[in-house]
C-alpha positions as CSV (number, residue, x, y, z in Angstrom):
1,M,0.0,0.0,0.0
2,T,1.3,3.5,-0.9
3,L,-0.1,6.8,0.3
4,M,-0.1,9.3,-2.5
5,K,0.5,12.2,0.0
6,N,4.0,10.6,0.8
7,M,5.0,10.1,-2.8
8,T,7.1,12.4,-5.0
9,W,5.8,13.3,-8.4
10,Y,8.5,11.1,-9.8
11,E,7.2,8.1,-7.9
12,F,3.6,8.8,-8.9
13,N,4.5,9.3,-12.5
14,E,6.1,5.8,-12.7
15,R,2.9,4.1,-11.5
16,K,0.1,6.3,-12.7
17,D,-0.9,4.4,-15.8
18,K,-0.4,0.9,-14.3
19,D,-1.7,0.9,-10.8
20,I,-5.2,1.5,-9.3
21,V,-5.6,4.9,-7.6
22,I,-8.1,4.9,-4.7
23,L,-10.0,8.0,-3.5
24,P,-11.6,7.6,-0.1
25,V,-14.7,9.8,0.5
26,G,-16.2,10.5,3.9
27,S,-17.9,13.3,5.8
28,V,-17.7,15.5,8.8
29,E,-20.9,14.5,10.7
30,Q,-22.2,13.9,14.1
31,H,-22.0,10.3,15.2
32,G,-23.6,10.3,18.6
33,P,-21.8,10.9,22.0
34,H,-19.3,8.1,21.5
35,L,-17.8,8.4,17.9
36,P,-15.8,11.1,16.3
37,L,-17.2,13.6,13.7
38,Y,-14.6,12.1,11.3
39,T,-16.1,8.6,11.5
40,D,-17.0,8.2,7.8
41,T,-13.6,9.3,6.6
42,I,-11.8,7.0,9.1
43,I,-13.8,4.1,7.7
44,S,-13.2,5.0,4.1
45,E,-9.5,5.5,4.7
46,G,-9.4,2.2,6.6
47,F,-11.0,0.3,3.7
48,A,-8.9,2.1,1.1
49,Q,-5.7,1.2,2.8
50,L,-6.7,-2.5,3.3
51,L,-7.7,-2.6,-0.4
52,A,-4.5,-1.0,-1.5
53,D,-2.5,-3.6,0.5
54,R,-4.3,-6.3,-1.4
55,I,-4.0,-4.9,-4.9
56,N,-0.8,-2.8,-4.6
57,G,-2.8,0.4,-5.1
58,I,-2.2,4.1,-4.4
59,V,-4.4,5.8,-1.7
60,M,-5.2,9.4,-2.4
61,P,-5.7,12.1,0.2
62,S,-9.4,11.8,1.3
63,I,-12.3,14.0,0.5
64,N,-13.3,14.7,4.1
65,Y,-16.6,16.5,3.6
66,G,-19.8,15.0,2.2
67,Y,-23.3,15.8,1.1
68,K,-25.9,17.0,3.6
69,S,-26.5,14.7,6.5
70,Q,-30.2,13.8,6.3
71,P,-32.4,13.8,9.5
72,A,-33.3,10.1,9.4
73,S,-29.9,8.8,8.3
74,G,-27.4,11.1,10.1
75,G,-29.1,13.8,12.1
76,G,-29.0,16.5,9.6
77,P,-28.1,20.1,10.6
78,L,-29.5,19.5,14.1
79,F,-26.1,19.0,15.6
80,P,-23.0,21.3,15.8
81,G,-20.0,20.0,14.1
82,T,-21.8,18.5,11.1
83,I,-20.2,20.3,8.2
84,D,-22.1,19.6,4.9
85,L,-21.6,20.4,1.3
86,N,-24.2,21.3,-1.2
87,G,-24.7,18.6,-3.9
88,A,-23.3,20.7,-6.7
89,T,-20.2,21.5,-4.6
90,L,-19.5,17.8,-4.0
91,V,-20.1,16.9,-7.6
92,A,-17.7,19.7,-8.7
93,I,-15.0,18.6,-6.3
94,V,-15.1,15.0,-7.2
95,K,-15.3,15.8,-10.9
96,D,-12.3,18.1,-10.8
97,I,-10.2,15.5,-8.9
98,I,-11.1,12.7,-11.3
99,E,-10.4,14.9,-14.3
100,E,-7.0,15.9,-13.0
101,L,-6.1,12.2,-12.4
102,I,-7.1,11.4,-16.0
103,R,-5.1,14.3,-17.3
104,D,-2.2,12.9,-15.5
105,G,-2.6,9.6,-17.3
106,V,-4.3,7.6,-14.6
107,K,-6.4,4.8,-16.2
108,K,-7.8,2.9,-13.1
109,I,-9.7,4.9,-10.5
110,V,-11.7,3.6,-7.5
111,L,-13.8,5.6,-5.1
112,V,-14.4,4.1,-1.6
113,N,-17.4,5.8,0.1
114,S,-18.6,5.5,3.7
115,H,-21.2,8.3,3.9
116,F,-24.8,7.1,3.0
117,E,-25.9,10.4,1.4
118,N,-22.8,10.8,-0.9
119,Q,-23.7,8.0,-3.3
120,A,-25.9,9.8,-5.8
121,F,-23.5,12.8,-6.0
122,L,-20.4,10.6,-6.5
123,L,-22.2,8.8,-9.3
124,E,-23.3,12.1,-10.9
125,A,-19.6,13.3,-10.9
126,I,-18.4,10.0,-12.4
127,D,-21.1,10.0,-15.0
128,L,-20.2,13.5,-16.1
129,V,-16.5,12.6,-16.4
130,S,-17.2,9.4,-18.2
131,R,-18.8,11.2,-21.2
132,T,-15.5,12.6,-22.3
133,M,-12.8,10.4,-20.7
134,P,-10.2,8.6,-22.9
135,E,-10.8,5.0,-24.1
136,G,-9.3,2.5,-21.7
137,T,-10.1,4.6,-18.6
138,K,-12.4,3.0,-16.0
139,I,-13.9,4.3,-12.7
140,V,-15.5,2.2,-10.0
141,M,-17.4,3.4,-6.9
142,M,-18.0,1.2,-3.9
143,S,-19.8,1.7,-0.5
144,W,-18.8,-0.9,2.0
145,W,-22.4,-1.8,3.2
146,D,-23.4,-2.8,-0.3
147,L,-21.0,-5.8,0.1
148,I,-22.4,-7.2,3.3
149,S,-24.4,-10.5,3.0
150,Q,-27.5,-11.4,5.0
151,E,-25.4,-14.1,6.7
152,T,-23.0,-11.5,8.1
153,I,-25.9,-9.2,9.0
154,D,-27.4,-12.0,11.0
155,K,-24.1,-12.5,12.9
156,V,-23.6,-8.8,13.6
157,F,-27.2,-8.2,14.7
158,N,-27.3,-11.3,16.9
159,E,-29.0,-9.5,19.8
160,V,-30.3,-6.3,18.3
161,E,-32.7,-6.1,15.3
162,F,-31.1,-4.8,12.1
163,P,-32.8,-1.4,11.5
164,G,-31.7,-1.0,7.9
165,W,-28.7,0.7,6.5
166,A,-30.1,4.3,6.6
167,L,-30.7,4.1,10.4
168,E,-27.5,2.1,11.1
169,H,-25.8,5.4,11.8
170,A,-23.3,5.6,14.8
171,A,-24.8,2.2,15.8
172,I,-23.4,-1.3,15.7
173,T,-21.6,-1.5,12.3
174,E,-20.0,2.0,12.4
175,T,-19.1,1.6,16.1
176,S,-17.6,-1.8,15.4
177,L,-15.6,-0.5,12.4
178,I,-14.2,2.4,14.4
179,L,-13.3,-0.1,17.2
180,K,-11.3,-1.8,14.4
181,F,-9.7,1.2,12.6
182,A,-9.3,3.7,15.4
183,P,-10.3,2.2,18.8
184,E,-8.7,5.1,20.7
185,L,-11.4,7.4,19.4
186,V,-14.4,5.3,20.7
187,H,-16.0,6.2,24.0
188,M,-18.0,3.1,24.8
189,D,-18.8,4.4,28.2
190,R,-20.9,7.2,26.6
191,L,-22.9,4.9,24.4
192,I,-26.6,4.8,25.5
193,D,-29.6,2.8,24.3
194,E,-31.4,5.4,22.4
195,K,-32.9,5.4,18.9
196,I,-35.2,7.4,16.6
197,E,-38.7,6.3,17.7
198,E,-40.8,7.2,14.6
199,V,-39.0,6.9,11.3
200,P,-40.5,9.5,8.9
201,T,-41.8,8.3,5.5
202,Y,-41.6,11.9,4.1
203,Q,-39.4,15.0,4.4
204,V,-40.4,18.3,5.9
205,Y,-38.6,21.7,6.2
206,P,-37.7,23.2,8.5
207,I,-36.5,20.0,10.0
208,P,-38.3,19.3,13.3
209,K,-35.9,19.7,16.2
210,D,-37.3,16.7,18.1
211,L,-37.1,14.3,15.1
212,V,-33.8,12.8,16.3
213,P,-32.9,12.0,19.9
214,K,-30.7,14.6,21.6
215,S,-27.8,12.1,21.6
216,G,-27.9,12.0,17.8
217,L,-28.3,8.2,17.9
218,L,-30.7,6.7,15.4
219,A,-30.4,3.0,16.3
220,I,-29.2,0.9,19.2
221,G,-25.4,0.4,19.2
222,R,-25.2,-2.1,22.1
223,T,-23.2,-5.2,21.3
224,S,-20.7,-3.4,19.1
225,S,-17.2,-4.9,19.1
226,K,-13.9,-5.0,17.3
227,E,-14.7,-8.6,16.4
228,K,-17.8,-7.5,14.6
229,G,-15.7,-4.8,12.9
230,D,-13.2,-7.4,11.8
231,L,-16.1,-9.5,10.4
232,I,-17.6,-6.6,8.5
233,A,-14.3,-5.4,7.2
234,E,-13.2,-8.8,6.0
235,E,-16.4,-9.4,3.9
236,S,-16.5,-5.9,2.5
237,L,-12.8,-6.1,1.6
238,N,-13.2,-9.4,-0.1
239,G,-16.1,-8.0,-2.1
240,M,-14.0,-5.0,-3.1
241,V,-11.1,-7.2,-4.3
242,K,-13.5,-9.3,-6.4
243,I,-14.9,-6.2,-8.0
244,I,-11.4,-5.0,-8.8
245,E,-10.4,-8.3,-10.2
246,K,-13.5,-8.4,-12.4
247,E,-13.4,-4.8,-13.6
248,F,-9.6,-4.3,-14.0
249,S,-8.5,-7.8,-15.0
């Protein structure tokens, strides 16, 4: 695994048209009383570095900010420290970065995403770039939760009911992954059993201030563990490697 930020341009130039370049994308968003604002980026960087180890890839500096945290999947603007981008801003940033890579001669680009709300905007940027990119260039976007099987979900949620990926925010999977990637940043003593009681089936603005619990938690995080983080990471990573082998063989 190589971190692009530590490379000279000479070193990058030697590998740019042969190796896969990986761009982690996260967010700065509230993750309850026990996880850092940087949670999504930590997870994206963790997966990107594991993937790069497996495929001899190059990990780019992360995009640390993401699209607007939605009330029922992240808490929205109800919590200080959640720093959101407008959709057009995120699209423009991702598009500019990918176009620069392509101008430099990079042929194989992978985006690793860990922020639920980012997906549509990352795909929009990739779609716009793909219309004019040179033949032989390929871009792949992956979100780790899309690679988790029902069998693993059953193992991870062995005591608490799986609430769905939108609500699985700062709960068992993310807490377990941070226990794996950055355990020193997890405050398990602050984790409480609290969740959103009535999940809305529509959107309303201004966002009701009582929609999300004051803790910022949307689902129960009890039973989180590093072992579960290892299990989630292993399956997601194996899925990423299979995608890479299929698309860049």
